[in-house]
C-alpha positions as CSV (number, residue, x, y, z in Angstrom):
1,M,6.9,96.7,49.0
2,D,4.4,96.6,46.2
3,D,2.5,99.8,45.5
4,N,0.8,101.4,42.5
5,R,2.8,104.6,42.9
6,D,6.5,105.1,42.1
7,M,8.9,104.3,44.9
8,I,11.5,107.0,45.6
9,C,14.8,105.6,47.0
10,H,17.0,107.6,49.4
11,L,19.4,104.8,50.1
12,K,22.5,106.3,48.4
13,R,22.1,109.7,50.1
14,I,21.7,108.1,53.5
15,R,24.6,105.7,53.0
16,E,27.0,108.4,51.7
17,T,26.0,110.7,54.5
18,R,27.0,108.1,57.0
19,G,30.3,107.4,55.2
20,I,29.4,103.8,54.4
21,S,30.5,102.2,51.2
22,A,28.1,100.0,49.1
23,A,30.3,97.0,49.8
24,A,30.3,97.5,53.5
25,L,26.5,98.0,53.5
26,A,26.0,94.9,51.5
27,R,28.1,92.8,53.9
28,S,26.2,94.1,56.9
29,A,22.8,93.6,55.3
30,G,23.7,90.1,53.9
31,V,23.2,91.0,50.2
32,R,25.5,91.4,47.2
33,R,27.1,94.8,46.4
34,Q,25.3,94.7,43.0
35,T,22.0,94.5,44.9
36,I,22.8,97.8,46.7
37,Y,23.6,99.5,43.4
38,A,20.5,98.1,41.8
39,I,18.3,99.4,44.7
40,E,20.0,102.8,44.6
41,S,19.5,103.1,40.8
42,G,15.8,102.1,41.0
43,S,16.2,99.0,38.9
44,F,15.5,96.7,41.7
45,S,12.7,97.0,44.3
46,P,13.7,95.0,47.5
47,N,11.3,92.8,49.4
48,T,10.3,93.7,53.0
49,A,13.0,91.5,54.6
50,I,15.8,93.3,52.7
51,A,14.3,96.7,53.4
52,L,14.1,96.0,57.1
53,Q,17.6,94.7,57.2
54,L,18.9,97.9,55.4
55,A,17.0,100.1,57.9
56,R,18.5,98.2,60.8
57,V,22.1,98.5,59.5
58,L,21.6,102.3,58.8
59,D,19.7,102.8,62.0
60,V,16.8,104.6,60.3
61,A,13.1,103.8,59.6
62,V,12.3,102.0,56.4
63,E,10.2,105.1,55.5
64,E,13.4,107.2,55.5
65,I,15.0,104.9,52.9
66,F,11.9,104.5,50.7
67,S,9.1,106.9,50.1
68,M,6.1,106.6,47.9
69,G,4.7,109.2,45.5
70,D,3.2,109.9,42.2
71,S,6.4,111.7,41.1
72,A,9.5,113.2,42.5
73,S,8.9,116.4,44.5
74,D,9.6,119.6,42.8
75,P,12.2,121.9,44.3
76,V,10.8,124.3,47.0
77,R,11.8,127.8,47.9
78,V,13.3,128.4,51.4
79,Q,13.8,131.9,52.7
80,A,17.0,132.2,54.7
81,D,19.3,134.7,56.4
82,L,22.6,135.0,54.5
83,L,25.7,134.4,56.5
84,A,28.8,135.3,54.4
85,P,32.5,135.1,55.4
86,D,34.5,138.2,56.2
87,V,36.1,138.6,52.8
88,R,33.0,137.7,51.0
89,E,30.4,140.0,52.6
90,S,27.7,139.0,50.0
91,A,27.0,135.9,48.0
92,P,26.8,136.1,44.2
93,E,23.4,136.7,42.6
94,A,23.3,132.9,42.0
95,G,25.4,130.4,43.9
96,L,25.3,127.2,45.9
97,V,24.6,127.3,49.7
98,R,24.2,125.0,52.7
99,L,21.2,125.5,54.9
100,C,20.9,125.1,58.7
101,C,18.0,125.7,61.1
102,L,18.6,127.8,64.3
103,G,15.3,127.7,66.2
104,E,12.8,129.5,64.0
105,R,15.5,130.9,61.7
106,T,17.0,129.3,58.6
107,V,20.5,130.3,57.8
108,A,22.2,130.0,54.3
109,V,26.0,129.7,54.1
110,P,27.8,130.0,50.8
111,A,29.2,126.6,49.8
112,S,32.9,126.3,49.9
113,C,34.1,125.6,46.3
114,A,37.0,123.3,45.4
115,A,38.7,123.4,42.1
116,A,37.8,119.9,40.9
117,Y,34.4,119.1,42.4
118,L,31.1,120.7,43.2
119,P,30.9,121.5,46.9
120,A,28.5,119.9,49.3
121,A,25.3,122.0,48.9
122,D,21.6,121.9,49.7
123,G,20.4,124.2,46.9
124,A,21.0,127.3,44.7
125,I,20.2,130.9,45.3
126,A,17.2,131.9,43.3
127,K,16.8,135.4,44.6
128,K,19.0,137.6,46.8
129,S,18.8,140.7,48.8
130,R,21.6,142.1,50.9
131,H,21.1,140.0,54.0
132,S,18.8,137.2,52.9
133,V,18.3,134.8,50.1
134,S,15.6,132.7,48.6
135,V,17.0,129.2,48.0
136,E,15.7,126.6,45.7
137,T,16.3,123.2,47.3
138,P,15.1,119.7,46.3
139,I,15.6,118.3,49.8
140,K,13.9,118.4,53.1
141,L,16.2,119.8,55.8
142,P,17.4,117.4,58.4
143,E,15.6,116.9,61.6
144,S,16.1,119.9,64.0
145,G,19.3,119.5,66.0
146,K,21.0,117.2,63.5
147,R,23.1,120.0,62.0
148,L,25.5,122.3,63.9
149,L,26.5,125.6,62.4
150,L,30.0,126.5,63.6
151,A,32.0,129.6,62.7
152,G,35.7,129.8,62.9
153,C,39.0,129.7,61.0
154,D,40.8,126.5,62.0
155,P,41.2,124.3,58.9
156,A,41.0,121.1,61.1
157,L,37.4,121.8,61.9
158,S,36.6,119.6,58.9
159,V,37.9,116.6,60.8
160,I,35.0,117.0,63.2
161,G,32.5,116.9,60.3
162,E,34.3,113.9,58.8
163,L,34.2,111.9,62.0
164,L,30.5,112.7,62.7
165,A,29.2,111.8,59.3
166,G,28.7,108.1,60.2
167,A,26.5,109.1,63.1
168,G,24.0,111.0,60.9
169,I,25.2,114.3,62.4
170,E,26.3,117.2,60.1
171,M,28.5,120.1,61.0
172,I,28.5,123.1,58.7
173,A,31.7,125.1,59.3
174,I,31.8,128.7,58.0
175,P,35.3,130.2,57.7
176,C,35.7,133.6,59.3
177,S,37.8,135.5,61.8
178,S,37.7,134.7,65.5
179,R,36.2,138.1,66.3
180,R,33.4,137.7,63.7
181,A,32.7,134.2,64.9
182,L,32.1,135.4,68.4
183,E,30.0,138.3,67.2
184,W,27.7,135.9,65.2
185,L,27.4,133.7,68.2
186,K,26.3,136.6,70.4
187,Q,23.8,137.6,67.7
188,G,22.4,134.0,67.7
189,R,23.3,133.4,64.1
190,V,25.5,130.3,64.7
191,H,25.4,127.5,67.3
192,A,29.1,127.7,68.2
193,A,32.2,129.8,67.4
194,G,35.9,128.9,67.2
195,T,38.4,131.4,68.5
196,H,42.2,131.9,69.1
197,L,42.3,135.5,70.3
198,L,45.0,136.6,72.7
199,D,44.0,139.1,75.5
200,H,47.2,141.2,75.6
201,A,46.5,142.5,79.1
202,S,46.4,139.1,80.7
203,G,48.4,137.0,78.2
204,E,45.5,134.5,78.2
205,Y,43.8,133.1,75.1
206,N,40.0,133.5,74.5
207,L,38.5,133.4,78.0
208,P,39.0,137.1,79.0
209,I,37.5,138.2,75.6
210,V,34.6,135.6,75.9
211,N,33.9,136.8,79.4
212,R,33.6,140.4,78.3
213,L,31.3,139.5,75.4
214,F,28.9,137.1,77.1
215,R,27.0,137.2,80.3
216,K,27.9,134.5,82.9
217,G,26.4,131.1,82.1
218,A,25.5,132.1,78.5
219,V,28.2,129.9,76.9
220,R,30.3,126.9,77.4
221,V,34.0,127.0,76.3
222,V,35.8,123.8,75.4
223,T,39.4,123.4,74.1
224,F,39.7,122.1,70.6
225,A,43.5,122.0,70.4
226,S,46.7,124.0,70.6
227,W,48.8,124.7,67.5
228,E,51.7,126.7,66.2
229,E,51.1,129.8,64.3
230,G,53.9,131.3,62.2
231,L,55.3,132.3,58.8
232,V,54.3,130.1,55.9
233,V,56.8,130.4,53.1
234,R,57.6,128.7,49.8
235,R,59.6,125.5,49.6
236,G,63.3,126.3,50.1
237,N,62.4,129.7,51.6
238,P,63.9,131.6,48.6
239,K,63.5,135.0,50.2
240,A,65.1,133.8,53.5
241,I,62.2,134.9,55.6
242,R,63.1,134.1,59.3
243,S,61.2,136.6,61.3
244,L,58.5,139.3,61.1
245,A,61.3,141.8,60.7
246,D,62.0,140.4,57.3
247,L,58.5,141.5,56.1
248,G,59.9,145.1,56.1
249,R,62.0,144.3,53.0
250,K,60.5,145.6,49.8
251,T,61.3,142.4,48.0
252,V,59.0,140.4,50.3
253,A,55.3,140.3,49.5
254,I,52.7,139.0,51.9
255,V,49.1,138.0,51.8
256,N,47.3,139.2,55.0
257,R,44.3,138.1,57.0
258,E,41.1,140.1,57.7
259,K,40.7,142.4,60.8
260,G,39.5,140.5,63.8
261,S,41.5,137.3,63.0
262,G,44.2,136.0,65.4
263,S,46.7,135.9,62.5
264,R,46.2,139.6,61.8
265,D,46.6,140.4,65.5
266,L,49.8,138.4,65.7
267,L,51.2,140.2,62.6
268,D,50.2,143.7,63.8
269,K,51.7,143.2,67.2
270,G,54.9,141.7,65.7
271,L,55.3,144.5,63.2
272,G,54.8,147.1,66.0
273,A,57.5,145.4,68.1
274,A,59.9,145.4,65.2
275,G,59.2,149.1,64.5
276,I,57.8,148.4,61.0
277,A,54.8,150.4,59.8
278,A,52.0,148.4,58.2
279,R,52.1,150.6,55.0
280,A,55.8,149.6,54.6
281,V,54.8,145.9,54.1
282,T,54.2,144.9,50.5
283,G,50.8,143.2,50.2
284,Y,49.6,144.2,53.7
285,D,46.2,145.2,52.2
286,N,45.8,141.9,50.2
287,L,43.5,139.8,52.2
288,A,42.7,136.0,52.2
289,G,39.8,134.5,54.1
290,G,41.4,131.8,56.3
291,H,44.6,129.9,57.0
292,L,44.2,127.6,54.0
293,A,43.3,130.5,51.6
294,A,46.3,132.5,52.7
295,A,48.7,129.5,52.4
296,G,47.2,128.8,49.0
297,E,48.2,132.2,47.8
298,V,51.8,131.5,48.8
299,A,51.7,128.1,47.2
300,G,50.4,129.6,44.0
301,G,53.1,132.2,43.9
302,A,50.9,135.3,44.5
303,A,52.8,136.0,47.8
304,D,56.1,135.1,49.4
305,C,54.7,134.7,52.8
306,C,51.6,134.7,55.1
307,I,50.8,134.1,58.7
308,A,48.9,130.9,59.2
309,N,49.0,127.8,61.4
310,R,51.2,124.7,60.8
311,S,48.3,122.6,59.4
312,A,47.9,125.1,56.5
313,A,51.6,124.8,55.6
314,R,51.3,121.0,55.8
315,C,48.3,121.0,53.5
316,Y,50.3,122.7,50.7
317,G,53.7,121.2,51.4
318,L,55.1,124.6,52.4
319,E,57.8,125.5,54.9
320,F,56.9,126.9,58.3
321,V,58.7,129.3,60.7
322,P,56.9,129.1,64.1
323,L,56.2,132.3,66.0
324,N,53.7,131.4,68.7
325,V,51.8,128.6,70.3
326,E,48.0,129.3,70.5
327,R,45.0,127.6,71.9
328,F,41.9,127.3,69.8
329,D,38.7,126.9,71.8
330,L,35.1,126.2,70.8
331,V,32.4,128.4,72.3
332,F,28.9,126.9,72.4
333,A,25.8,128.9,73.1
334,Q,24.2,127.4,76.2
335,S,20.9,127.2,74.3
336,S,22.5,124.8,71.7
337,L,23.9,122.3,74.2
338,D,20.7,120.2,74.1
339,L,20.9,119.7,70.4
340,A,22.0,116.2,69.3
341,A,24.6,117.7,67.0
342,A,26.2,119.7,69.9
343,R,26.2,116.7,72.2
344,A,27.9,114.6,69.4
345,V,30.6,117.2,69.0
346,L,31.3,117.5,72.7
347,D,31.5,113.7,72.9
348,L,33.8,113.5,70.0
349,L,36.2,116.0,71.6
350,N,36.9,113.5,74.3
351,R,37.5,110.6,72.0
352,A,41.0,109.2,70.9
353,V,39.9,109.0,67.3
354,L,39.7,112.8,67.0
355,R,42.9,113.4,69.0
356,N,44.9,110.9,67.0
357,K,43.8,112.4,63.6
358,L,44.5,116.0,64.8
359,Q,48.0,114.9,65.8
360,A,48.8,112.9,62.7
361,V,47.2,115.1,60.0
362,A,47.3,118.6,61.4
363,G,50.3,118.3,63.8
364,Y,48.2,119.7,66.7
365,D,48.8,119.3,70.5
366,T,45.7,117.6,71.8
367,Q,46.7,117.2,75.5
368,R,43.9,119.6,76.5
369,T,41.4,118.7,73.8
370,G,37.9,118.4,75.3
371,S,38.8,120.3,78.5
372,V,35.8,122.4,79.7
373,L,37.1,125.9,80.5
374,V,33.7,127.6,81.3
């Protein structure tokens, strides 16, 4: 691999994207782990045989691992439509984002921040208007169809992304209400939407609402899982919250979800049935953007209770009072079904590895996972 120009190595990024450790790659390629680290750091230039072996193991072309140039490429500016979650209608003047291509359109999604680590991101906002951003990114976006943009509120959607990483497929999940996810899908701003909305007239989840929003044949609806939704309370349940009627007590403070979410709908219907006015509930106007965010408010002591699914309670080690069993479905735009990323997700929905993890980690019922409803 001799050349007068500098060699730029992308091995670490490709390896980590596929979820492969340096030790595992070394074993498969027949080299030492230290060799992998040396190649990734740029201190060792492999011969052609090693380069070909690495490409075979990672299932990529050698040119994708090593590129030649006079110097590293400067960051480029990418213009993108901004897609912000319900409770964060606009991104900050500067912030980190993920990027995804939808046909001729590029969409920027605010990166989800964790307390201890920088989030997965493709670049930083350099300039912002209300609905679009200019993003400075050092990377070339993945080949078209290798990233799927999915909007929805189920915390376990991350399991899909985790299991797809080794196949070179990425899923960018943007947390939002079920209603907002379906609206974005109808507008062509996402590839797929997750929903758990109950049609009160029929008692059926998702399908009646999807059928009203989309013309026949425009979408495919596939079941992700069924799960319990209920009251998430602190350990020991110190306020003795057993039902929605208890939220009428002045000593009980809740954190609510945004309009259009299944959790908000369950709360409002339950309060109505109990004869409790929304204005009588302490914290009714305090909003959290998602099941995990709401449960986090309870865990941190900012609220006594929220409505979320059981996986959110599990995540924070909180107690859970079930109220309802709901079905969470994924709605794919028909136009996205030919994408490699969409095909990979649909295939994964029928695999035991996903079902087993959803059962063990999230506590979901996966008997109907992968069932095509429309």
